[in-house]
PDB file as gemmi writes it, atoms N, CA and C in Angstrom:
CRYST1    1.000    1.000    1.000  90.00  90.00  90.00 P 1                      
ATOM      1  N   MET A   1     -35.892 -80.652   9.320  1.00  0.00           N  
ATOM      2  CA  MET A   1     -34.565 -80.180   8.981  1.00  0.00           C  
ATOM      3  C   MET A   1     -33.662 -81.401   8.764  1.00  0.00           C  
ATOM      4  N   ARG A   2     -32.895 -81.361   7.725  1.00  0.00           N  
ATOM      5  CA  ARG A   2     -31.985 -82.454   7.423  1.00  0.00           C  
ATOM      6  C   ARG A   2     -30.557 -82.005   7.736  1.00  0.00           C  
ATOM      7  N   VAL A   3     -29.860 -82.829   8.508  1.00  0.00           N  
ATOM      8  CA  VAL A   3     -28.462 -82.565   8.832  1.00  0.00           C  
ATOM      9  C   VAL A   3     -27.630 -83.659   8.193  1.00  0.00           C  
ATOM     10  N   LEU A   4     -26.557 -83.263   7.534  1.00  0.00           N  
ATOM     11  CA  LEU A   4     -25.655 -84.221   6.911  1.00  0.00           C  
ATOM     12  C   LEU A   4     -24.373 -84.331   7.720  1.00  0.00           C  
ATOM     13  N   CYS A   5     -23.833 -85.532   7.762  1.00  0.00           N  
ATOM     14  CA  CYS A   5     -22.579 -85.772   8.463  1.00  0.00           C  
ATOM     15  C   CYS A   5     -21.487 -84.917   7.831  1.00  0.00           C  
ATOM     16  N   THR A   6     -20.733 -84.244   8.654  1.00  0.00           N  
ATOM     17  CA  THR A   6     -19.670 -83.377   8.147  1.00  0.00           C  
ATOM     18  C   THR A   6     -18.436 -84.175   7.731  1.00  0.00           C  
ATOM     19  N   SER A   7     -18.439 -85.476   8.045  1.00  0.00           N  
ATOM     20  CA  SER A   7     -17.308 -86.320   7.678  1.00  0.00           C  
ATOM     21  C   SER A   7     -17.539 -87.056   6.358  1.00  0.00           C  
ATOM     22  N   CYS A   8     -18.745 -87.688   6.216  1.00  0.00           N  
ATOM     23  CA  CYS A   8     -18.982 -88.509   5.022  1.00  0.00           C  
ATOM     24  C   CYS A   8     -20.150 -88.026   4.154  1.00  0.00           C  
ATOM     25  N   GLY A   9     -20.958 -87.085   4.647  1.00  0.00           N  
ATOM     26  CA  GLY A   9     -22.066 -86.546   3.866  1.00  0.00           C  
ATOM     27  C   GLY A   9     -23.364 -87.326   3.960  1.00  0.00           C  
ATOM     28  N   THR A  10     -23.383 -88.411   4.735  1.00  0.00           N  
ATOM     29  CA  THR A  10     -24.593 -89.207   4.931  1.00  0.00           C  
ATOM     30  C   THR A  10     -25.535 -88.486   5.893  1.00  0.00           C  
ATOM     31  N   LYS A  11     -26.818 -88.841   5.808  1.00  0.00           N  
ATOM     32  CA  LYS A  11     -27.803 -88.243   6.711  1.00  0.00           C  
ATOM     33  C   LYS A  11     -27.421 -88.516   8.170  1.00  0.00           C  
ATOM     34  N   ALA A  12     -27.588 -87.514   9.011  1.00  0.00           N  
ATOM     35  CA  ALA A  12     -27.298 -87.643  10.438  1.00  0.00           C  
ATOM     36  C   ALA A  12     -28.592 -87.485  11.227  1.00  0.00           C  
ATOM     37  N   ILE A  13     -28.607 -88.036  12.423  1.00  0.00           N  
ATOM     38  CA  ILE A  13     -29.766 -87.948  13.315  1.00  0.00           C  
ATOM     39  C   ILE A  13     -29.445 -86.952  14.422  1.00  0.00           C  
ATOM     40  N   ILE A  14     -30.415 -86.061  14.691  1.00  0.00           N  
ATOM     41  CA  ILE A  14     -30.269 -85.110  15.794  1.00  0.00           C  
ATOM     42  C   ILE A  14     -30.720 -85.827  17.063  1.00  0.00           C  
ATOM     43  N   GLY A  15     -29.802 -86.035  17.979  1.00  0.00           N  
ATOM     44  CA  GLY A  15     -30.119 -86.743  19.217  1.00  0.00           C  
ATOM     45  C   GLY A  15     -30.553 -85.821  20.338  1.00  0.00           C  
ATOM     46  N   LYS A  16     -30.038 -84.617  20.325  1.00  0.00           N  
ATOM     47  CA  LYS A  16     -30.351 -83.664  21.399  1.00  0.00           C  
ATOM     48  C   LYS A  16     -30.240 -82.251  20.848  1.00  0.00           C  
ATOM     49  N   THR A  17     -31.107 -81.380  21.328  1.00  0.00           N  
ATOM     50  CA  THR A  17     -31.047 -79.961  20.972  1.00  0.00           C  
ATOM     51  C   THR A  17     -30.834 -79.153  22.238  1.00  0.00           C  
ATOM     52  N   ASP A  18     -29.811 -78.341  22.249  1.00  0.00           N  
ATOM     53  CA  ASP A  18     -29.519 -77.460  23.378  1.00  0.00           C  
ATOM     54  C   ASP A  18     -29.821 -76.035  22.916  1.00  0.00           C  
ATOM     55  N   ARG A  19     -31.029 -75.550  23.253  1.00  0.00           N  
ATOM     56  CA  ARG A  19     -31.442 -74.211  22.821  1.00  0.00           C  
ATOM     57  C   ARG A  19     -30.793 -73.172  23.726  1.00  0.00           C  
ATOM     58  N   LEU A  20     -29.947 -72.342  23.136  1.00  0.00           N  
ATOM     59  CA  LEU A  20     -29.246 -71.301  23.888  1.00  0.00           C  
ATOM     60  C   LEU A  20     -30.054 -70.011  23.948  1.00  0.00           C  
ATOM     61  N   SER A  21     -30.863 -69.769  22.917  1.00  0.00           N  
ATOM     62  CA  SER A  21     -31.742 -68.601  22.867  1.00  0.00           C  
ATOM     63  C   SER A  21     -32.768 -68.866  21.768  1.00  0.00           C  
ATOM     64  N   LEU A  22     -33.670 -67.918  21.526  1.00  0.00           N  
ATOM     65  CA  LEU A  22     -34.628 -68.071  20.428  1.00  0.00           C  
ATOM     66  C   LEU A  22     -33.925 -68.068  19.075  1.00  0.00           C  
ATOM     67  N   ALA A  23     -32.721 -67.509  19.017  1.00  0.00           N  
ATOM     68  CA  ALA A  23     -32.017 -67.364  17.747  1.00  0.00           C  
ATOM     69  C   ALA A  23     -30.847 -68.325  17.567  1.00  0.00           C  
ATOM     70  N   HIS A  24     -30.546 -69.166  18.568  1.00  0.00           N  
ATOM     71  CA  HIS A  24     -29.376 -70.041  18.454  1.00  0.00           C  
ATOM     72  C   HIS A  24     -29.587 -71.342  19.209  1.00  0.00           C  
ATOM     73  N   ALA A  25     -29.144 -72.462  18.578  1.00  0.00           N  
ATOM     74  CA  ALA A  25     -29.226 -73.776  19.217  1.00  0.00           C  
ATOM     75  C   ALA A  25     -28.046 -74.637  18.783  1.00  0.00           C  
ATOM     76  N   ASN A  26     -27.628 -75.526  19.664  1.00  0.00           N  
ATOM     77  CA  ASN A  26     -26.627 -76.533  19.346  1.00  0.00           C  
ATOM     78  C   ASN A  26     -27.353 -77.848  19.119  1.00  0.00           C  
ATOM     79  N   LEU A  27     -27.066 -78.514  18.004  1.00  0.00           N  
ATOM     80  CA  LEU A  27     -27.674 -79.798  17.684  1.00  0.00           C  
ATOM     81  C   LEU A  27     -26.617 -80.884  17.837  1.00  0.00           C  
ATOM     82  N   TYR A  28     -26.877 -81.853  18.696  1.00  0.00           N  
ATOM     83  CA  TYR A  28     -25.960 -82.970  18.897  1.00  0.00           C  
ATOM     84  C   TYR A  28     -26.374 -84.071  17.934  1.00  0.00           C  
ATOM     85  N   CYS A  29     -25.500 -84.405  16.994  1.00  0.00           N  
ATOM     86  CA  CYS A  29     -25.852 -85.268  15.868  1.00  0.00           C  
ATOM     87  C   CYS A  29     -24.981 -86.519  15.811  1.00  0.00           C  
ATOM     88  N   SER A  30     -25.555 -87.562  15.181  1.00  0.00           N  
ATOM     89  CA  SER A  30     -24.849 -88.820  14.950  1.00  0.00           C  
ATOM     90  C   SER A  30     -25.063 -89.245  13.506  1.00  0.00           C  
ATOM     91  N   CYS A  31     -23.989 -89.645  12.844  1.00  0.00           N  
ATOM     92  CA  CYS A  31     -24.068 -90.132  11.473  1.00  0.00           C  
ATOM     93  C   CYS A  31     -24.809 -91.466  11.457  1.00  0.00           C  
ATOM     94  N   THR A  32     -25.653 -91.678  10.439  1.00  0.00           N  
ATOM     95  CA  THR A  32     -26.412 -92.928  10.340  1.00  0.00           C  
ATOM     96  C   THR A  32     -25.627 -94.034   9.633  1.00  0.00           C  
ATOM     97  N   ASP A  33     -24.491 -93.704   9.056  1.00  0.00           N  
ATOM     98  CA  ASP A  33     -23.654 -94.717   8.400  1.00  0.00           C  
ATOM     99  C   ASP A  33     -22.831 -95.433   9.472  1.00  0.00           C  
ATOM    100  N   PRO A  34     -23.094 -96.735   9.698  1.00  0.00           N  
ATOM    101  CA  PRO A  34     -22.377 -97.459  10.751  1.00  0.00           C  
ATOM    102  C   PRO A  34     -20.862 -97.518  10.524  1.00  0.00           C  
ATOM    103  N   GLU A  35     -20.420 -97.443   9.275  1.00  0.00           N  
ATOM    104  CA  GLU A  35     -18.982 -97.470   9.007  1.00  0.00           C  
ATOM    105  C   GLU A  35     -18.309 -96.147   9.385  1.00  0.00           C  
ATOM    106  N   CYS A  36     -19.089 -95.070   9.412  1.00  0.00           N  
ATOM    107  CA  CYS A  36     -18.550 -93.751   9.774  1.00  0.00           C  
ATOM    108  C   CYS A  36     -18.639 -93.549  11.290  1.00  0.00           C  
ATOM    109  N   GLY A  37     -19.872 -93.536  11.806  1.00  0.00           N  
ATOM    110  CA  GLY A  37     -20.077 -93.391  13.252  1.00  0.00           C  
ATOM    111  C   GLY A  37     -19.699 -92.039  13.837  1.00  0.00           C  
ATOM    112  N   HIS A  38     -19.535 -91.051  13.002  1.00  0.00           N  
ATOM    113  CA  HIS A  38     -19.137 -89.718  13.469  1.00  0.00           C  
ATOM    114  C   HIS A  38     -20.234 -89.081  14.319  1.00  0.00           C  
ATOM    115  N   THR A  39     -19.865 -88.505  15.445  1.00  0.00           N  
ATOM    116  CA  THR A  39     -20.791 -87.703  16.251  1.00  0.00           C  
ATOM    117  C   THR A  39     -20.232 -86.284  16.287  1.00  0.00           C  
ATOM    118  N   PHE A  40     -21.134 -85.308  16.230  1.00  0.00           N  
ATOM    119  CA  PHE A  40     -20.692 -83.921  16.131  1.00  0.00           C  
ATOM    120  C   PHE A  40     -21.785 -82.984  16.623  1.00  0.00           C  
ATOM    121  N   VAL A  41     -21.420 -81.740  16.816  1.00  0.00           N  
ATOM    122  CA  VAL A  41     -22.357 -80.688  17.214  1.00  0.00           C  
ATOM    123  C   VAL A  41     -22.461 -79.691  16.069  1.00  0.00           C  
ATOM    124  N   ALA A  42     -23.693 -79.438  15.634  1.00  0.00           N  
ATOM    125  CA  ALA A  42     -23.954 -78.433  14.604  1.00  0.00           C  
ATOM    126  C   ALA A  42     -24.634 -77.240  15.271  1.00  0.00           C  
ATOM    127  N   ASN A  43     -24.341 -76.063  14.795  1.00  0.00           N  
ATOM    128  CA  ASN A  43     -24.947 -74.840  15.325  1.00  0.00           C  
ATOM    129  C   ASN A  43     -25.999 -74.339  14.353  1.00  0.00           C  
ATOM    130  N   VAL A  44     -27.152 -73.987  14.875  1.00  0.00           N  
ATOM    131  CA  VAL A  44     -28.218 -73.394  14.067  1.00  0.00           C  
ATOM    132  C   VAL A  44     -28.485 -72.016  14.643  1.00  0.00           C  
ATOM    133  N   SER A  45     -28.482 -71.010  13.775  1.00  0.00           N  
ATOM    134  CA  SER A  45     -28.748 -69.660  14.263  1.00  0.00           C  
ATOM    135  C   SER A  45     -29.613 -68.888  13.269  1.00  0.00           C  
ATOM    136  N   PHE A  46     -30.360 -67.949  13.797  1.00  0.00           N  
ATOM    137  CA  PHE A  46     -31.203 -67.061  13.001  1.00  0.00           C  
ATOM    138  C   PHE A  46     -30.298 -66.135  12.204  1.00  0.00           C  
ATOM    139  N   SER A  47     -30.637 -65.945  10.935  1.00  0.00           N  
ATOM    140  CA  SER A  47     -29.842 -65.074  10.088  1.00  0.00           C  
ATOM    141  C   SER A  47     -30.534 -63.728   9.863  1.00  0.00           C  
ATOM    142  N   HIS A  48     -31.696 -63.754   9.188  1.00  0.00           N  
ATOM    143  CA  HIS A  48     -32.401 -62.505   8.912  1.00  0.00           C  
ATOM    144  C   HIS A  48     -33.850 -62.806   8.530  1.00  0.00           C  
ATOM    145  N   THR A  49     -34.675 -61.796   8.581  1.00  0.00           N  
ATOM    146  CA  THR A  49     -36.098 -61.916   8.292  1.00  0.00           C  
ATOM    147  C   THR A  49     -36.347 -61.667   6.809  1.00  0.00           C  
ATOM    148  N   LEU A  50     -37.174 -62.522   6.212  1.00  0.00           N  
ATOM    149  CA  LEU A  50     -37.583 -62.316   4.824  1.00  0.00           C  
ATOM    150  C   LEU A  50     -38.933 -61.614   4.747  1.00  0.00           C  
ATOM    151  N   SER A  51     -39.809 -61.928   5.682  1.00  0.00           N  
ATOM    152  CA  SER A  51     -41.124 -61.313   5.754  1.00  0.00           C  
ATOM    153  C   SER A  51     -41.467 -61.152   7.230  1.00  0.00           C  
ATOM    154  N   PRO A  52     -41.760 -59.942   7.682  1.00  0.00           N  
ATOM    155  CA  PRO A  52     -42.009 -59.745   9.115  1.00  0.00           C  
ATOM    156  C   PRO A  52     -43.260 -60.470   9.583  1.00  0.00           C  
ATOM    157  N   SER A  53     -43.257 -60.838  10.831  1.00  0.00           N  
ATOM    158  CA  SER A  53     -44.395 -61.503  11.445  1.00  0.00           C  
ATOM    159  C   SER A  53     -45.597 -60.569  11.497  1.00  0.00           C  
ATOM    160  N   ALA A  54     -46.766 -61.089  11.183  1.00  0.00           N  
ATOM    161  CA  ALA A  54     -47.988 -60.292  11.297  1.00  0.00           C  
ATOM    162  C   ALA A  54     -48.232 -59.926  12.755  1.00  0.00           C  
ATOM    163  N   ARG A  55     -47.840 -60.791  13.642  1.00  0.00           N  
ATOM    164  CA  ARG A  55     -48.016 -60.527  15.067  1.00  0.00           C  
ATOM    165  C   ARG A  55     -47.201 -59.313  15.489  1.00  0.00           C  
ATOM    166  N   SER A  56     -45.951 -59.211  15.058  1.00  0.00           N  
ATOM    167  CA  SER A  56     -45.148 -58.064  15.455  1.00  0.00           C  
ATOM    168  C   SER A  56     -45.651 -56.781  14.808  1.00  0.00           C  
ATOM    169  N   SER A  57     -46.231 -56.871  13.612  1.00  0.00           N  
ATOM    170  CA  SER A  57     -46.800 -55.682  12.971  1.00  0.00           C  
ATOM    171  C   SER A  57     -47.980 -55.161  13.776  1.00  0.00           C  
ATOM    172  N   SER A  58     -48.841 -56.057  14.239  1.00  0.00           N  
ATOM    173  CA  SER A  58     -49.993 -55.655  15.047  1.00  0.00           C  
ATOM    174  C   SER A  58     -49.548 -55.019  16.355  1.00  0.00           C  
ATOM    175  N   GLN A  59     -48.538 -55.610  16.978  1.00  0.00           N  
ATOM    176  CA  GLN A  59     -48.037 -55.063  18.235  1.00  0.00           C  
ATOM    177  C   GLN A  59     -47.431 -53.681  18.020  1.00  0.00           C  
ATOM    178  N   LEU A  60     -46.754 -53.500  16.901  1.00  0.00           N  
ATOM    179  CA  LEU A  60     -46.153 -52.208  16.599  1.00  0.00           C  
ATOM    180  C   LEU A  60     -47.223 -51.141  16.417  1.00  0.00           C  
ATOM    181  N   VAL A  61     -48.290 -51.468  15.686  1.00  0.00           N  
ATOM    182  CA  VAL A  61     -49.386 -50.517  15.469  1.00  0.00           C  
ATOM    183  C   VAL A  61     -50.036 -50.151  16.802  1.00  0.00           C  
ATOM    184  N   THR A  62     -50.261 -51.137  17.648  1.00  0.00           N  
ATOM    185  CA  THR A  62     -50.870 -50.880  18.956  1.00  0.00           C  
ATOM    186  C   THR A  62     -49.996 -49.957  19.789  1.00  0.00           C  
ATOM    187  N   GLN A  63     -48.708 -50.216  19.824  1.00  0.00           N  
ATOM    188  CA  GLN A  63     -47.790 -49.372  20.597  1.00  0.00           C  
ATOM    189  C   GLN A  63     -47.752 -47.945  20.051  1.00  0.00           C  
ATOM    190  N   LEU A  64     -47.764 -47.807  18.729  1.00  0.00           N  
ATOM    191  CA  LEU A  64     -47.758 -46.467  18.134  1.00  0.00           C  
ATOM    192  C   LEU A  64     -49.047 -45.710  18.463  1.00  0.00           C  
ATOM    193  N   ALA A  65     -50.174 -46.399  18.402  1.00  0.00           N  
ATOM    194  CA  ALA A  65     -51.454 -45.755  18.707  1.00  0.00           C  
ATOM    195  C   ALA A  65     -51.498 -45.311  20.168  1.00  0.00           C  
ATOM    196  N   ARG A  66     -50.980 -46.139  21.048  1.00  0.00           N  
ATOM    197  CA  ARG A  66     -50.967 -45.772  22.475  1.00  0.00           C  
ATOM    198  C   ARG A  66     -50.059 -44.576  22.756  1.00  0.00           C  
ATOM    199  N   ALA A  67     -49.023 -44.396  21.939  1.00  0.00           N  
ATOM    200  CA  ALA A  67     -48.087 -43.297  22.139  1.00  0.00           C  
ATOM    201  C   ALA A  67     -48.620 -41.971  21.607  1.00  0.00           C  
ATOM    202  N   MET A  68     -49.713 -42.007  20.830  1.00  0.00           N  
ATOM    203  CA  MET A  68     -50.281 -40.785  20.246  1.00  0.00           C  
ATOM    204  C   MET A  68     -51.047 -39.972  21.297  1.00  0.00           C  
ATOM    205  N   ALA A  69     -51.117 -38.706  21.023  1.00  0.00           N  
ATOM    206  CA  ALA A  69     -51.958 -37.837  21.855  1.00  0.00           C  
ATOM    207  C   ALA A  69     -53.419 -38.229  21.613  1.00  0.00           C  
ATOM    208  N   PRO A  70     -54.300 -38.014  22.599  1.00  0.00           N  
ATOM    209  CA  PRO A  70     -55.701 -38.413  22.452  1.00  0.00           C  
ATOM    210  C   PRO A  70     -56.368 -37.851  21.192  1.00  0.00           C  
ATOM    211  N   GLU A  71     -56.063 -36.617  20.818  1.00  0.00           N  
ATOM    212  CA  GLU A  71     -56.660 -36.026  19.623  1.00  0.00           C  
ATOM    213  C   GLU A  71     -56.196 -36.758  18.357  1.00  0.00           C  
ATOM    214  N   GLN A  72     -54.910 -37.095  18.314  1.00  0.00           N  
ATOM    215  CA  GLN A  72     -54.365 -37.822  17.166  1.00  0.00           C  
ATOM    216  C   GLN A  72     -54.993 -39.214  17.071  1.00  0.00           C  
ATOM    217  N   ARG A  73     -55.178 -39.858  18.219  1.00  0.00           N  
ATOM    218  CA  ARG A  73     -55.762 -41.194  18.242  1.00  0.00           C  
ATOM    219  C   ARG A  73     -57.200 -41.163  17.713  1.00  0.00           C  
ATOM    220  N   LYS A  74     -57.971 -40.132  18.108  1.00  0.00           N  
ATOM    221  CA  LYS A  74     -59.353 -39.999  17.618  1.00  0.00           C  
ATOM    222  C   LYS A  74     -59.370 -39.775  16.106  1.00  0.00           C  
ATOM    223  N   ALA A  75     -58.451 -38.954  15.607  1.00  0.00           N  
ATOM    224  CA  ALA A  75     -58.373 -38.706  14.165  1.00  0.00           C  
ATOM    225  C   ALA A  75     -58.024 -39.997  13.421  1.00  0.00           C  
ATOM    226  N   LEU A  76     -57.133 -40.777  13.972  1.00  0.00           N  
ATOM    227  CA  LEU A  76     -56.761 -42.055  13.361  1.00  0.00           C  
ATOM    228  C   LEU A  76     -57.952 -43.016  13.345  1.00  0.00           C  
ATOM    229  N   GLN A  77     -58.698 -43.047  14.440  1.00  0.00           N  
ATOM    230  CA  GLN A  77     -59.885 -43.914  14.502  1.00  0.00           C  
ATOM    231  C   GLN A  77     -60.893 -43.529  13.423  1.00  0.00           C  
ATOM    232  N   LYS A  78     -61.097 -42.227  13.217  1.00  0.00           N  
ATOM    233  CA  LYS A  78     -62.023 -41.769  12.172  1.00  0.00           C  
ATOM    234  C   LYS A  78     -61.541 -42.195  10.793  1.00  0.00           C  
ATOM    235  N   GLU A  79     -60.244 -42.060  10.540  1.00  0.00           N  
ATOM    236  CA  GLU A  79     -59.691 -42.478   9.247  1.00  0.00           C  
ATOM    237  C   GLU A  79     -59.843 -43.987   9.031  1.00  0.00           C  
ATOM    238  N   LEU A  80     -59.655 -44.760  10.062  1.00  0.00           N  
ATOM    239  CA  LEU A  80     -59.765 -46.212   9.944  1.00  0.00           C  
ATOM    240  C   LEU A  80     -61.206 -46.649   9.718  1.00  0.00           C  
ATOM    241  N   MET A  81     -62.144 -45.867  10.179  1.00  0.00           N  
ATOM    242  CA  MET A  81     -63.552 -46.186   9.970  1.00  0.00           C  
ATOM    243  C   MET A  81     -63.909 -46.146   8.476  1.00  0.00           C  
ATOM    244  N   LEU A  82     -63.144 -45.415   7.687  1.00  0.00           N  
ATOM    245  CA  LEU A  82     -63.387 -45.316   6.253  1.00  0.00           C  
ATOM    246  C   LEU A  82     -63.139 -46.665   5.540  1.00  0.00           C  
ATOM    247  N   PHE A  83     -62.352 -47.542   6.170  1.00  0.00           N  
ATOM    248  CA  PHE A  83     -61.993 -48.822   5.546  1.00  0.00           C  
ATOM    249  C   PHE A  83     -62.967 -49.942   5.898  1.00  0.00           C  
ATOM    250  N   ASP A  84     -63.965 -49.696   6.714  1.00  0.00           N  
ATOM    251  CA  ASP A  84     -64.923 -50.755   7.091  1.00  0.00           C  
ATOM    252  C   ASP A  84     -65.848 -51.113   5.965  1.00  0.00           C  
TER     253      ASP A  84                                                      
END                                                                             
Protein backbone atom coordinates (compact mmCIF):
# COMPACT_ATOMS: atom_id res chain seq x y z
CA MET A 1 0.00 0.00 0.00
CA ARG A 2 1.33 3.42 -0.90
CA VAL A 3 0.57 6.39 1.33
CA LEU A 4 1.22 9.93 0.14
CA CYS A 5 1.96 12.87 2.38
CA THR A 6 -1.17 14.95 2.81
CA SER A 7 0.95 18.11 2.90
CA CYS A 8 3.31 17.80 -0.10
CA GLY A 9 2.20 14.64 -1.96
CA THR A 10 5.53 12.82 -1.57
CA LYS A 11 5.65 9.14 -0.62
CA ALA A 12 5.23 8.58 3.12
CA ILE A 13 6.44 5.71 5.31
CA ILE A 14 4.06 3.84 7.61
CA GLY A 15 5.85 3.66 10.95
CA LYS A 16 3.14 2.05 13.04
CA THR A 17 -0.24 0.43 12.49
CA ASP A 18 -2.87 0.56 15.22
CA ARG A 19 -5.49 -2.04 14.24
CA LEU A 20 -8.80 -1.09 15.83
CA SER A 21 -10.77 -3.95 14.26
CA LEU A 22 -10.67 -6.22 11.19
CA ALA A 23 -12.28 -3.38 9.24
CA HIS A 24 -10.40 -0.32 10.54
CA ALA A 25 -6.81 0.73 11.29
CA ASN A 26 -4.89 3.91 12.02
CA LEU A 27 -1.60 4.27 10.13
CA TYR A 28 1.05 6.50 11.69
CA CYS A 29 2.98 7.97 8.76
CA SER A 30 6.03 10.15 8.09
CA CYS A 31 6.79 12.06 4.90
CA THR A 32 10.03 10.95 3.20
CA ASP A 33 10.82 14.48 1.98
CA PRO A 34 13.27 15.92 4.55
CA GLU A 35 12.20 19.48 3.68
CA CYS A 36 8.58 18.62 4.57
CA GLY A 37 8.93 16.30 7.57
CA HIS A 38 5.17 16.05 8.04
CA THR A 39 3.93 13.29 10.35
CA PHE A 40 0.27 12.31 10.29
CA VAL A 41 -2.27 9.58 10.96
CA ALA A 42 -4.19 8.04 8.06
CA ASN A 43 -7.29 5.91 8.55
CA VAL A 44 -7.86 2.75 6.54
CA SER A 45 -11.27 1.13 6.64
CA PHE A 46 -13.18 -1.62 4.84
CA SER A 47 -15.69 -0.25 2.36
CA HIS A 48 -17.52 -3.10 0.62
CA THR A 49 -17.11 -6.56 -0.88
CA LEU A 50 -16.58 -7.02 -4.61
CA SER A 51 -16.48 -10.82 -4.57
CA PRO A 52 -17.47 -12.87 -1.51
CA SER A 53 -14.93 -15.12 0.15
CA ALA A 54 -15.10 -18.77 -0.86
CA ARG A 55 -14.57 -19.60 2.78
CA SER A 56 -17.70 -17.74 3.88
CA SER A 57 -19.71 -19.39 1.09
CA SER A 58 -18.68 -22.85 2.32
CA GLN A 59 -19.54 -21.94 5.90
CA LEU A 60 -22.93 -20.64 4.80
CA VAL A 61 -23.73 -23.87 2.93
CA THR A 62 -22.70 -25.95 5.94
CA GLN A 63 -24.87 -23.91 8.30
CA LEU A 64 -27.85 -24.15 5.94
CA ALA A 65 -27.46 -27.92 5.60
CA ARG A 66 -27.28 -28.34 9.38
CA ALA A 67 -30.48 -26.30 9.78
CA MET A 68 -32.42 -28.63 7.43
CA ALA A 69 -34.65 -31.42 8.60
CA PRO A 70 -33.00 -34.86 8.26
CA GLU A 71 -35.24 -35.79 5.30
CA GLN A 72 -34.36 -32.57 3.47
CA ARG A 73 -30.66 -33.14 4.14
CA LYS A 74 -30.85 -36.67 2.67
CA ALA A 75 -32.63 -35.34 -0.43
CA LEU A 76 -29.94 -32.68 -0.85
CA GLN A 77 -27.20 -35.31 -0.52
CA LYS A 78 -28.84 -37.38 -3.28
CA GLU A 79 -29.04 -34.33 -5.55
CA LEU A 80 -25.39 -33.48 -4.93
CA MET A 81 -24.36 -37.01 -5.83
CA LEU A 82 -25.53 -36.24 -9.39
CA PHE A 83 -22.62 -33.77 -9.76
CA ASP A 84 -19.83 -36.29 -9.00
